[in-house]
N, C-alpha and C positions, 0 to 999 in steps of 0.2 A: 855485632861490632862494638857498639857502645854500651857500657855498663852504668847502672845507677851509681851515684857517687857514694852512697853509704854513710854520709855524715849527718850530723844533727840539724843542719840548716836546710834551707829549700832554694833551689835553683830555678829561676823563672826567666823566660826569654820572651822578648817582644820583637817579631820580625816583620819584615815587609820591604817593598821597594822604597827608593828614595822619595821623601816628600809624603809618605803614607800617614804620618802623625805618630811614629814610635817614640820619639823623645818626649813629646807631650804626654803621652800615656805613661811612660816610665816614671816621669817626675810626679804625676798625680798618684800613681800607685805607690811610690815611695812615701809620700806624705801620708796616705792611708795606712800603710803598714806600720809607719812610725807612731801614728796616732793610736794604734791598736797596741802600742807598747812592745813592739818586736824590733830587736836590732835589724837594720837594713843597710845594705851596701849596694852601690850602683857602680856598674863598670860598663864603659862604652867601647865600641869597636875602635881598633887602632889608637889605644891610649897607653900602651906600655911605655914606661919611662926609658926603657932600653932601646926600644925599636921605633917608636912612633916618629921621632924627629927624623930618622933615616928615611922612613917611608915618605914623609911630607917633602923633604928636600929633593928626593929622587923624582917625585911626582912633579914638583915644580920645575925641575930641570929637564923633565921628559926622558929620564933615564931608564924607565922600567919597561922591559919586555914582559911578555905574558907569564913567563916561568919565574922570573925574579918578583914579579908582582904577587904571585901565589906564595912563594916561599917566605917573602918578607912578612906578609900578613899571618902566615902560620907561625912564624917566630914571634911575632907580636902577641898572638893568642897564647902561645905556650909560656911566654913570660908572665902574662897576666894570670894564667891559670895557676901557676906555681906560686906566685907571689902575692896575689890579691884574692882570686876566687876561692881556692881551696882553703886558705887560712880562714877565710870568713865563714865558709860552710862548716869547717871543723869547730868554729867558735859558736855555731848555732844561729848565725845570721840568715836572714832572707837575702839572697844575692839576686839582684835584678840586672839583666844584661840587654842593652840596647844593641840588638844584633848578636848572632852567635855564629857558630860554624856553618850554618845553612846559608849565611850570606857568602861565605867563601864558595860553598858548592855551587851556588847560583852564578856568581860573577865569574868564577874560574871556568865553569862549563860553557858559559856564554862566550868566553874568550878563547874557546877551542880546545881546552884541556879535557882528557877523559875523566869522566866523574869518578870512576874507581880509583884513579891516580889521586885525585883530590881528597876523596874520603880516607885514604891510607895516610895522607899528610896529617889528618886529625883523628886518627884512630885511637889516640890516648884521651880524647875529650870525653868528659862524663855526660850521661844522658840527663837532659833537664827534667825536672819535675812537671813543669807546665811550659807549653809553647804557645803563644798567641801570634796569630798571622793577620796583620791588618792588610786587607786587599782593596786596592783602588784602581779603577780604570786609568789608562795612560793619559787620556785627554784631560782628566781631572788633575792627574799628577802634574802635567805640564803647565796648566794654569796656576797651580799652587807653587810650583818652583819659580815660575817667572814673577810671581807676585811676592816672593819672599827673598831667597838668596840669589836667584838666577840659575843659569844652567852651568854645571861644572863639566870640565873637559872629560873627566873619567866617568862620571855619572850619566853623561851623555853618549858614552861609548865611542867618542871621537879617536880614542887611541887604537881602535881596531878597524878603523877606516870604513864604517857602515855608510856614511854619507858625508858630503862636504858641507851640507846645510845642517847647522847644529840643532835645529828643531826637529828635522826629520831623523837625524841620527839619534836624538833622545827617545823619540817614538819607537824607532826600531829596536834600539838597546833595551828600553824598559819593557817592550812586549816580549821580547826574548827572556828577560828576567822573570816576567809574570808566568811565562809558560813553565820555566823551571820551578818556581815557587809552587805552582799548582801541582806539579809532579811530586815535589817533596811533600807537600801536604798530605797527599794520599799515602805516601810511604811511611811518614813519621807521625801522622794523625795530629797535625796542628789544629789547635782551636781557631777556626777562621772567623774574622769579624769583618763586616762591611766597613770599610774606611770612610764611606761617604756619609753614614749616619753622624748625628751631633756628638761632639767630643764628650759630653757628659754621659751620654747613652753608652758609648764605647767603654768609658771609664766603669760604669755600673756593670757591664757584662764581665769585664776583666775582674773587677773587684768580687763579684759573686763567685767565680771559680777560685779565686784566691782564698777567699773567706773559708770555702769548703776545705781546702788544704790545711789552712791554719787550724780550723776547728777540729780537724781529724787528729791533731796532736803530732803532726810530722815534725814540726819545729820543737825542739826541747826547750 
C-alpha cells in the first residue's frame, strides 16, 4: 500500500502512546542531526496551518464525532505532507515526525473505525525510512501524565464513553491503544524501545540507528 518516498532526504518517525517521551526524543535527535551538519526539519501531529485551528476549536467545543475526528486529522496530515514534508525531503533534509499515520490507525480503530477504512484514508502516505516505537506500560504513563500536563479529555478516551472516571477511562483507552500499537509493530516492523529506560539511553539507541542510515549515504 505504501511506497518509499524516493527523494534525497530521510523520513524518520517516533511513535508511541501519550506521555511515552516522543517529543523529548525528537528534539534530542534534531540537535544531533544538526550537529552532524545535516539539514533537519521537525513536523508534529496536528500542526497544519490550514486545519489545526479547526481541529482545536472543534475539540474544545466537543463538536467531533468519530468520523469527523478521523477526516480532519487526515486533512491535517495531507496538508503537511504536501506543503512541509515532501518539499523538505526533495531538498535533501532529514524530516523528523513526532507521530505519523500510525497514530491515526491506532486512535481511529480504538474509536470503532474499520482499520482498512482508516488505512485507505492515508494510502497516499510515503513509507518512512525509520520508525521508532517508544513503549511504556499504562501505569507509568498515568503517573507521568498526572505529573506533567494532566489528563486530556481525548487522550483519556472520554469522548467514547469508556468510563465516567477519568483515571479509569485513561487506563482503558491507553491499554486499547497499546494493543493496536503492538499489532502495528509486527505489521510494519517498528524499532521498539522500552520507554522506561533513561532518556539518554533511549537517545543513544535511536541515534545509533539514525547514524547507520546517515552513514549509508541515504541523504544526499
